N, C-alpha and C positions, 0 to 999 in steps of 0.2 A: 605218288600223287603229283599232279601238275603243280609247278612252282611259279611264283610271279615272274621269274626270269626266263621261263621256257616251258616246253611241253613235258608231259610224263614220258619217260623212256623205260619200257619194261626191262627188268633185270634178267628175265628169262622168258622163253616162249610159253604162252599160256597152255595150261593143261587142257586136255580135250573137253572137260566139263567145268572149266572155269571161264569167266568172262570179265572183260574190262567194262566198267559201267560208269556212266555219269550219275553222280549221287548228289541230291540236295540234302545235305546233312541237317540243315535247318534253314529257315528263311535267310537269304542273303549269303549263304555259305555253300559253295559248290566244290566237289572234289571228283577225281577220276581214279577209281581204284578197282582192284581185282576182287571178284566175288566168286564163291563156289555156287554152281547152279544145282537146282533140285534134280534128282535123277529123272530121266525120261521114262514115262510109262508106255504101254503098248499103243495108246491112242495119241501119243505125243510125237512131235518132230523136233529136231534140233536145227536151228537156222543160224548160219553165219551171216551177220548183218553187214551189208555193203554201205548203206547210207541210212542216216536217220535225220529227220528234219526237226527244227525247233519251233514250237508254237509260241508266237508272241502274245497269245491270249491267255490260255489256261496255264502255261508254264510260267509266264510272267507273274500271274497271281500266286502261284506256288512259291516262286522266288521271293516275292514281296511279303508272303505270309498273309495275303488277303483272300485266299481261296475260301469261299463259303464251304460249309460242311459238305462232304462228298463221301460216299462209301469207299472205305479203304484209305482215307486221308490220314496222314501222319508222317513224321520224319524219323529217321532218314528214309528217302524214297528214290527210286529210279523213275524219272519222267519219260515222256516220249510215247506217242501213239502213231507215228508216221515213219515207219521203217520198211526197208526193202532189203532182201537178202536171198540166200540160196540154201535149200534144204540139204543138209549134210548127213542126216540120219533120220529114218522114218520108221516109226513103230508099225507093227503088223496090222494094227487096227486104226492107223491114222488116216488112211485113204490118200496118202501122199507118196511121192516118189523122190528118191535122192536126185539132186540136180535141178529140181524145179526152181525157177525164179518166182519169188512170192512177196506179197505185201503183208506186213505184220502190224496189226493195230495195237500192239502192246503185249506184255507178258507179265506173269507173276511167278517168278521162278528163282528168286534171289534170297531165300531163307528169311532171316530176320529183317532184311531191308525190304521195305514195301515196294511193290511194283505198281506205281501210280504215275504213269500208265505203263511203264516198264519196257519201252522200246529202245531207249538210248543206251545200247550196250553192244559189244562186239559179237555176242552170241546169246541166243535165248532158247529156252525150252517152252513150247506152247502146244496146246491141243491142235491136231491137224485141221479140225473144223473151223478154227479161228482164223486161219490164214487164207489168202486168196492167190491163186496162181496168176501171174501176169506175164506179158511178153517180155523177154529179156531185153529187147531193144528199148523199152521204156527207161531203163537204167534209173538214174536219180529222180526222174520225173514221177516214178511210181510212188515216191513219198507223198505226192500231192493227192493221192486217191481218197484219203480220209476227208480232206477239205472239200474235194469235188463231191463226194457223197453227202457231206453236210449241206452243201449248197443245193444239191438235188432234193434232199429231204425238206429243206425250207420251201422249195417250190412245190413239191408233190404232197407234202403232209402225209395223209393216209395214202399209201401207194396204190390203192384201188381207185383213187380219183385221178382225173386229168390234172397235170401240173397247172397251177394258178400263177401266171406269169406277171411279174411286177412292171410297173411303169417308172417307178423311182426306186433306186437302191442307194442306201446310205453307207458310205465307206468304200474306199477303193484300194483296200488291201487285197490279199490273195482271195479270200472268200467273196469279197465284193466283185472282183474281176471274174471269178468263176460264176457267180450269179448272173452277171451280165452276159458272159459267153453262153451259158446254158439257156438264158432267155431267148437269145437269137437262135441257138441250135435247135430249140424246141418249137420254133416257128413264130416267136413273138417279135414285136417291133423293137428296134434298139432302144434300151431304156435310157433314162437320165440317171447319172450317178453323182451324188454329192461327195465332195472330199475337201477336208480342211487344209491338208498339206499341199502347198503349191506344187512341189516336185511330183506328187502323185497325180496331178492333173495334166502333166506334160506328156504328149504323145498322140499318136493316131490309133484309136482303139476300135473304131467302128461304131462308137456310141459317144454321147456327150458326157464329159466329166467337168463339173463346174463347182464353184463355191456355193454353199447354200444361199447366201445373200444375193447371188446373181439369178436365182430362180424365182419367177413371179407366179408360177402356176399354183392353183389352189383347187384342183379338181382331180387329183390322182385317185384312181380306183383301188390300186394296191401298191403298198410301199413295203419293201423288205429292208430291215435295219441290220447291218453287219458291223456296226461300230462298237458295240459293247458298252455304250454310254448309258448309264442308268437313268439319266435325266432327259433322254432323247424324245420321249413321247409328247411332251408339251410343245416341241417344235414341229412335230410331224402331224399331229391331229388337225391343226388348222389348214394343212395342205391337202386334206382328203375331200373328195366328193361325198355326198350323202350316201351312207351305206358302205363306205370304203373300208378297207382292211389294212391293218399293219401287222406284219410278221416280224417277231423278234427272233433273229437268227444268230445273235451274238451270245456271249456268256457274260452275265451282269453280276458284278461282285457285291453290289449293295441293293437296297430296296428300290424297286421300279414303281413309279407312281405317275399320276397325271391329274390335271385339273378336270373336274367332271363336266361342267357346262358345255365346253366345245365338243367333247366326245358325245354328250347327250344329244346335242343339236344335229350331229352328223350320223347318229346311230352307228357309231364306230365299232368294228370288230377288231379285237386284238388277239392274235394267235401266237403261241410259243412253239418254235421248232426245236425239238429235242435232238437226241443223238440219231445219227444215220442208222439205217437198217440194211440188212443184206440185199434187199431189193434195190435200194438206192445205189449201192455199189455195182450191182449187176447192170443197172441202167447206164451208169457212167461207162462201164466197160463196153457196152453196146455202142454208145456214141463215139467212143475212142476208136473202136474197130471200124466204124463207118467213116472215120475222119470228119465227123460232124462237130467234134469238140477237140480243141488243142490245149495242151498244157505248156506250150512254149512261152518263154518270157516271164514265168512266175517265180522261178528260183533266181534270186539276185546275188546270193553269196554262198561260197563254199569254204570249208575249213577242215583241216585234218582233225580227227577226233581228239588227238593229243593236245590240241589247242582249245579244248572245250570251253574253258573259262572265258577266254577272249571272245570266242564265238557267241556265247550266250550274252555277253555284254553288248556285242554288236546287234544281235537280234532284238534285244530289249530297248536299246537306246538310240540306234541310228535310224532316222526316218527314211533313209534310202534303202533300208533292208526290207524287202518284201518277204523273203523266205531264206533262212539260213539252213544249209544242209551240212551235216558232219560226214566226213569220209572215214570209214573204219578200216580201209584196206591195209593200212600198215600194221594192224593187229590181227589180221586173218591167220 
């Protein structure tokens, strides 16, 4: 296990079907230890993970013990749904080939330790249909595909519809930045973005990033919230034009409510964006292939996986950390 004085150092090379995994033993307690993986079936692949990213939203809630009920929730668990690696074994019915660079949205292959979401490990066993082949040159930026697809889903909703592009985005973390970039990539006008942290307002983004109190506009037709603030609606509804829409694109740990009369007077629509779907990921890949969307500048921190405890603390507590990525290469 990782100790307060330093990283975990394996005593021996991992067995082919073992993995080193980040484990949330219980709220507030994180370890890094070796687990035996479930045997791979004919439709499974084995992926050696190169990088996994830390979610400062859902994983923080798991760390704090504030995650609302969710299928599969329980401790101990392996977190992580933003991993990139290479296929090292492919079942005859997996539809995959050895050597492919792939995005892995999580795995559930750790026996008694729950895989929620199961991507923060040196190796995983996962059905072939669950992974996505990506260009090898994406490297660690491939970990951002889940958040990019989440942002796309917030804009597209039902993928049979044309994307509904926002004029205001709340929150300038990674999802907020992706929402803004996608709005422009899909032909929209540069949106306004609200951000409370002054350091996240600094820079030239191609769109305006301001503090909420600096914005006097009250006729937005569509607002997308990526803040995860359960109390946000009462500050957003008065900013809408009549018939305007608010899309809740964060994950909210407590009850979300609003004062009715302002929403009534504006005939407000409130839409919830759930998990991304395969079509959303395919649309992101198309934009990336056309160089219409960039993932540059969104990963701010890297750490060796052996220093996972310190890396998670930085991801959760350092306002300058947009996205922390763990490097698993030392455990390959």
